[in-house]
C-alpha positions as CSV (number, residue, x, y, z in Angstrom):
1,M,123.9,117.6,82.2
2,S,124.4,119.3,78.8
3,C,125.6,117.7,76.0
4,C,127.5,119.6,73.3
5,P,128.0,116.7,70.1
6,E,130.6,118.3,68.1
7,H,132.4,119.3,71.0
8,K,134.1,116.2,72.2
9,L,136.8,116.7,75.5
10,N,140.3,115.1,75.6
11,S,141.8,117.9,78.2
12,H,142.7,116.0,81.4
13,K,144.6,119.3,83.1
14,H,142.5,121.0,85.6
15,H,142.9,124.6,84.5
16,H,140.8,127.9,86.0
17,G,143.0,130.8,84.7
18,D,142.5,131.0,81.0
19,H,139.0,132.6,81.2
20,P,138.2,136.2,81.5
21,G,136.3,137.0,84.6
22,H,136.9,134.1,86.5
23,S,136.1,134.9,90.3
24,M,133.9,132.1,91.4
25,D,133.3,131.0,95.3
26,H,135.2,127.9,95.8
27,G,134.5,128.0,99.5
28,G,132.2,125.3,100.8
29,H,133.0,122.5,99.5
30,D,132.8,118.8,100.9
31,M,135.8,117.4,102.8
32,S,136.6,115.0,99.3
33,A,137.2,118.6,97.5
34,D,139.6,119.3,100.9
35,L,141.2,116.4,100.5
36,S,142.4,116.2,96.7
37,M,143.6,119.7,96.8
38,H,146.7,118.1,98.9
39,G,147.5,116.5,95.9
40,S,146.6,115.8,92.2
41,A,145.5,112.3,90.9
42,Q,148.9,112.0,89.8
43,T,150.4,112.9,93.1
44,F,147.9,110.1,94.9
45,L,149.1,107.2,92.1
46,R,153.2,108.3,92.8
47,R,152.8,107.6,96.4
48,F,150.5,104.5,96.0
49,W,153.6,103.5,93.6
50,I,156.4,104.1,96.3
51,V,154.4,102.6,99.4
52,T,153.8,99.6,96.7
53,F,157.3,99.5,96.3
54,L,158.0,99.2,100.0
55,L,154.8,96.8,101.2
56,I,157.1,94.1,99.0
57,P,159.8,94.0,101.7
58,L,158.0,95.0,104.3
59,F,155.9,91.9,103.8
60,L,158.7,89.2,103.4
61,T,160.0,90.4,106.5
62,S,156.3,90.0,108.6
63,Q,156.3,87.6,111.2
64,V,153.1,85.8,108.8
65,A,156.0,85.4,105.9
66,V,158.6,84.4,108.4
67,D,156.6,82.0,110.0
68,F,155.1,80.3,107.0
69,L,158.5,80.4,104.8
70,G,160.0,78.8,108.4
71,I,162.9,81.0,107.7
72,G,163.1,81.8,111.5
73,D,163.3,85.5,112.9
74,F,166.5,87.6,112.6
75,A,168.0,90.6,114.7
76,F,167.1,93.4,113.2
77,R,163.7,92.1,111.2
78,K,161.7,94.5,113.6
79,I,164.0,97.1,112.6
80,L,163.6,97.0,109.1
81,Q,160.0,96.2,109.8
82,F,159.9,99.9,111.4
83,I,161.9,102.2,109.0
84,L,159.7,100.7,106.0
85,A,156.7,101.6,108.2
86,T,157.7,104.5,109.2
87,I,158.1,105.7,105.5
88,I,155.0,104.6,104.1
89,F,153.4,105.9,107.6
90,G,154.6,109.5,106.1
91,F,152.6,108.8,103.3
92,S,149.1,108.6,105.8
93,L,149.7,112.2,107.3
94,I,147.3,113.5,104.4
95,F,144.5,111.4,105.9
96,F,145.4,113.0,109.8
97,Q,144.7,116.3,108.0
98,H,141.9,115.3,106.7
99,A,140.1,113.6,109.8
100,R,141.2,117.0,111.8
101,H,139.0,118.7,109.5
102,E,136.3,116.2,110.0
103,I,136.9,116.8,114.0
104,Q,136.5,120.3,113.3
105,M,133.6,120.7,111.9
106,K,131.9,117.7,113.8
107,K,131.5,115.3,111.0
108,Y,132.9,112.1,111.5
109,G,133.7,110.5,108.6
110,M,136.0,107.2,107.2
111,M,139.2,109.7,107.7
112,T,138.6,109.9,111.5
113,L,138.5,105.9,111.9
114,V,141.5,105.6,109.3
115,S,143.3,107.7,111.5
116,L,142.6,106.2,114.6
117,A,143.6,102.9,113.3
118,V,146.4,103.9,111.8
119,G,147.8,106.2,114.6
120,A,147.1,103.8,117.1
121,G,148.6,101.0,115.4
122,Y,151.5,102.1,114.0
123,L,152.3,103.7,118.0
124,F,151.7,100.2,119.6
125,S,154.0,98.5,117.0
126,V,156.8,101.0,117.5
127,V,156.6,100.7,121.5
128,S,156.6,96.5,120.4
129,T,159.8,97.3,117.9
130,F,161.8,98.6,121.1
131,F,160.1,96.6,123.7
132,P,159.9,93.2,122.3
133,Q,157.7,91.7,125.6
134,L,155.0,93.1,124.0
135,E,154.9,90.5,121.0
136,A,152.6,92.3,118.9
137,E,152.8,94.8,115.6
138,F,150.6,96.1,113.3
139,Y,152.9,97.2,110.4
140,L,151.9,94.9,107.5
141,E,148.2,95.4,108.3
142,I,148.2,99.9,108.9
143,S,150.5,99.6,105.7
144,T,148.3,97.8,103.6
145,L,145.5,100.4,105.3
146,V,147.4,103.0,103.7
147,W,148.2,101.5,100.4
148,V,144.5,101.0,99.8
149,L,143.3,104.2,100.7
150,L,146.1,106.0,98.7
151,F,144.4,103.8,95.3
152,G,140.9,105.1,96.6
153,H,141.9,108.6,97.0
154,Y,144.3,108.7,93.4
155,L,140.6,107.4,91.8
156,E,138.7,109.7,93.3
157,A,140.7,112.7,92.9
158,K,140.3,111.8,89.1
159,S,136.8,111.6,89.0
160,T,136.0,115.2,90.9
161,T,138.7,116.8,88.8
162,A,137.3,115.2,85.7
163,A,134.4,117.7,85.6
164,G,136.8,120.2,86.2
165,N,139.4,119.9,83.4
166,A,136.5,120.7,81.1
167,L,137.1,124.1,81.9
168,Q,140.4,124.2,79.6
169,E,138.2,123.1,76.7
170,V,135.3,125.7,77.5
171,A,138.0,128.6,77.8
172,K,138.9,128.1,74.0
173,L,136.0,128.7,72.8
174,L,137.1,132.3,73.8
175,P,139.3,134.4,71.2
176,K,141.9,135.6,72.7
177,K,141.9,138.8,71.2
178,A,138.9,141.3,70.8
179,H,138.9,144.4,68.2
180,L,137.6,147.0,70.2
181,L,136.1,150.3,68.6
182,K,136.7,153.4,70.5
183,D,136.3,156.7,69.1
184,E,136.1,155.5,65.4
185,E,139.5,153.4,66.2
186,E,139.7,149.4,66.2
187,I,141.8,148.6,69.3
188,D,143.0,145.2,69.5
189,V,142.4,144.2,73.8
190,D,142.8,140.9,75.5
191,V,139.2,139.6,75.9
192,A,139.9,140.0,79.5
193,E,139.7,143.7,79.2
194,L,136.5,143.9,77.9
195,K,133.8,145.4,80.2
196,K,130.0,145.5,79.5
197,G,129.0,148.3,77.1
198,N,131.8,147.7,75.1
199,I,131.5,147.7,71.1
200,V,133.3,145.4,69.7
201,L,134.3,144.6,65.8
202,I,133.8,140.7,64.8
203,K,134.9,139.8,61.7
204,P,134.6,136.8,59.1
205,G,136.1,133.5,60.9
206,E,136.2,134.7,64.1
207,K,134.7,134.3,67.6
208,V,132.3,136.3,69.7
209,P,134.5,137.4,72.4
210,A,131.4,138.0,75.3
211,D,127.7,137.9,74.9
212,G,126.4,141.2,73.0
213,I,123.5,142.4,70.6
214,I,124.4,143.4,67.0
215,I,123.9,147.2,66.6
216,K,125.5,146.9,62.9
217,G,125.8,143.9,60.1
218,T,124.8,140.9,59.4
219,A,126.0,137.5,59.3
220,N,125.8,133.7,59.6
221,V,126.8,132.4,63.1
222,D,127.9,129.3,64.1
223,E,126.3,128.4,67.7
224,A,127.1,124.8,67.9
225,L,129.6,124.6,70.3
226,I,127.2,126.5,72.5
227,S,124.0,125.3,71.8
228,G,124.5,122.2,70.1
229,E,122.2,123.6,67.0
230,S,124.3,121.8,64.1
231,K,122.9,124.7,61.4
232,P,124.3,128.3,61.3
233,V,122.1,130.9,62.3
234,R,121.2,134.2,60.5
235,K,121.7,136.9,62.7
236,I,120.7,140.6,62.0
237,R,120.6,143.9,63.9
238,D,119.1,143.7,67.3
239,E,119.4,140.0,67.8
240,E,121.5,138.8,70.4
241,V,125.0,136.6,70.1
242,A,126.4,134.5,72.2
243,A,129.9,134.1,73.8
244,G,132.1,131.5,71.5
245,S,129.7,131.7,68.2
246,I,131.7,132.0,65.3
247,C,130.7,134.6,62.7
248,L,130.8,132.8,59.2
249,D,130.6,135.3,56.7
250,G,129.8,139.0,57.1
251,S,130.8,141.4,59.7
252,L,129.0,142.5,62.9
253,E,129.6,145.1,65.5
254,I,128.3,144.0,68.9
255,K,127.3,145.9,72.0
256,L,128.7,143.8,75.0
257,T,125.9,143.1,77.7
258,K,127.9,140.2,79.6
259,V,130.9,139.7,80.0
260,G,133.4,137.3,81.7
261,E,131.6,134.9,84.6
262,N,128.3,136.7,83.6
263,S,128.4,135.4,80.0
264,T,127.1,132.4,78.2
265,I,130.6,130.9,78.7
266,G,130.9,132.0,82.3
267,Q,127.4,130.4,83.1
268,I,129.1,127.2,81.5
269,Q,132.4,127.3,83.4
270,T,130.5,127.5,86.8
271,L,128.0,124.8,86.1
272,I,131.3,122.6,85.4
273,A,133.1,124.3,88.9
274,K,130.3,123.9,90.9
275,A,130.1,119.8,89.9
276,Q,133.2,119.2,91.5
277,M,132.0,119.9,94.9
278,T,128.7,117.6,94.7
279,K,129.0,113.9,95.5
280,P,126.8,110.9,94.3
281,Q,124.0,109.8,96.5
282,K,125.5,106.2,97.3
283,Q,128.9,108.6,98.3
284,K,126.8,110.4,100.7
285,L,125.2,107.3,101.5
286,A,128.7,105.8,102.4
287,D,130.4,109.2,104.4
288,K,127.0,108.5,106.9
289,A,127.9,105.1,107.5
290,A,131.7,105.3,107.7
291,G,130.4,108.2,110.1
292,I,128.5,105.8,112.2
293,L,131.1,102.9,112.0
294,T,133.2,105.4,113.5
295,F,131.8,105.3,116.7
296,V,130.8,101.9,116.5
297,A,134.6,101.1,116.0
298,L,135.7,102.9,119.3
299,A,133.1,101.6,121.4
300,A,134.2,98.3,120.3
301,A,137.8,98.7,120.8
302,I,137.2,100.7,124.3
303,I,134.7,97.5,125.5
304,S,137.2,95.1,124.4
305,L,139.9,96.8,126.3
306,L,138.0,97.1,129.3
307,V,136.7,93.4,129.3
308,W,140.2,91.9,128.4
309,S,141.5,93.9,131.2
310,V,139.5,95.0,133.9
311,F,137.1,92.0,134.1
312,L,139.2,89.2,132.6
313,G,142.4,90.2,134.2
314,K,144.5,89.6,131.2
315,P,147.7,91.9,130.5
316,L,147.4,95.5,129.4
317,A,149.7,94.6,126.2
318,F,147.3,92.1,125.6
319,A,144.3,93.8,125.4
320,F,145.7,96.9,123.4
321,T,146.2,94.2,121.0
322,L,142.7,93.4,120.5
323,A,141.5,96.6,120.9
324,I,143.9,98.1,118.2
325,T,142.9,95.1,116.1
326,T,139.4,95.7,116.5
327,L,139.9,99.3,115.1
328,V,141.9,98.4,111.9
329,I,139.7,95.6,111.3
330,A,136.4,97.7,111.4
331,C,138.2,100.2,108.3
332,P,136.2,100.6,106.0
333,H,138.4,99.5,102.7
334,A,135.4,98.9,100.5
335,L,134.0,102.4,101.2
336,G,137.2,103.7,100.1
337,M,137.5,102.5,96.8
338,A,134.2,101.2,95.3
339,I,132.2,104.1,95.2
340,P,135.5,106.7,94.0
341,A,136.2,103.6,90.9
342,V,132.7,103.6,89.9
343,T,132.7,107.1,89.4
344,A,135.9,108.0,88.1
345,I,135.5,105.4,85.1
346,S,131.7,106.7,84.6
347,T,133.1,110.4,84.7
348,K,135.9,110.0,82.3
349,L,133.4,108.2,79.6
350,A,130.9,111.4,80.3
351,V,134.1,114.3,80.0
352,K,135.4,112.0,76.8
353,N,131.5,112.4,75.1
354,G,131.4,115.8,75.7
355,I,129.3,115.8,78.3
356,F,129.2,118.0,81.0
357,I,128.1,116.6,84.4
358,K,126.6,119.7,86.8
359,D,125.8,117.4,89.9
360,L,127.5,113.8,90.3
361,A,124.3,112.9,92.0
362,K,122.0,112.8,89.2
363,M,124.3,110.4,87.1
364,E,122.5,108.0,89.5
365,L,119.4,108.8,87.6
366,V,120.4,108.1,84.2
367,K,119.8,104.4,84.9
368,D,116.2,105.2,85.4
369,I,116.1,107.0,82.1
370,N,113.5,104.9,79.5
371,Y,113.4,107.7,76.8
372,V,115.6,110.5,75.0
373,I,113.5,112.9,73.1
374,F,115.3,114.8,70.8
375,D,114.4,118.1,68.5
376,K,114.1,118.1,64.7
377,T,117.8,118.9,64.0
378,G,118.8,116.1,66.3
379,T,120.1,118.3,69.1
380,L,120.1,117.3,72.7
381,T,120.7,120.1,75.2
């Protein structure tokens, strides 16, 4: 982690386009990144509230509620349940897309098990709706599962993008325009157009657009937002200056040595982007446990089906009911919420306090820190 005391981050919008030369490869990221790509945190939250609204009438018309309230069954109850659950089922399709990725990569996890449970429960409930003799429905159970998972992935989407939200703030460290010196003429150009070897003029109060070496002039330079150094640094000819530094007085002519993603700012942006591809160790452990649980639950469901139908001679519909019940009960609701919730809260607090998290796995090591050593200026980097 790197900390810039003066740089407080308040932005919560993931942005990749404001900084020059950004061409980092975002391939090879994990499945949680793939899942969050299908919707922002606000999209998941909106889906969660819609499902919450639909769950109320679904619960009130469920068999459990009808029996408890003693109002008696009514003719169109199952049809109403079917309509409400079908709408909710539509919001679960994103989990099926994720399960397909897990299966294609042979990394079976929670989404594989969830999709099996939700899909089987929904299909069996639909059949029982139009064939009442089956006397089994899972509309409420699978809808509640979708509801819980939507909220869990809302939290996960917030945590996996919180570090990336800092990209927009980092991009603000660079000026939009630069004074390019060409054939003894000063030309204002976009920072994105600068190339290695260009010579630029930095006037008092302006920001350095890219890393370079001073070839003319002296000035006090504020590097606080880059290095955390609170005091201005006197810069003279042949010394290096970093992108994002502020020229406080005097003018400098700089020959650019690193531009775009190769500059200091670009490297910071790369670190932040990589943070989105990492997971806490506990999340990795939970994913591994979910993968094992998928096979255990599937095996238990198949065994339950065979035992009740073949060995005990019960009706196939009854055996299917028990098998699907096993799948639904085995779904790891807690794994879908607990870790993303903790990660979201801790990441948000870190970003608000100007801390760039390069690897979410390292957050778990903070609790073991006994000493923090600062230099004489109070700078921590």
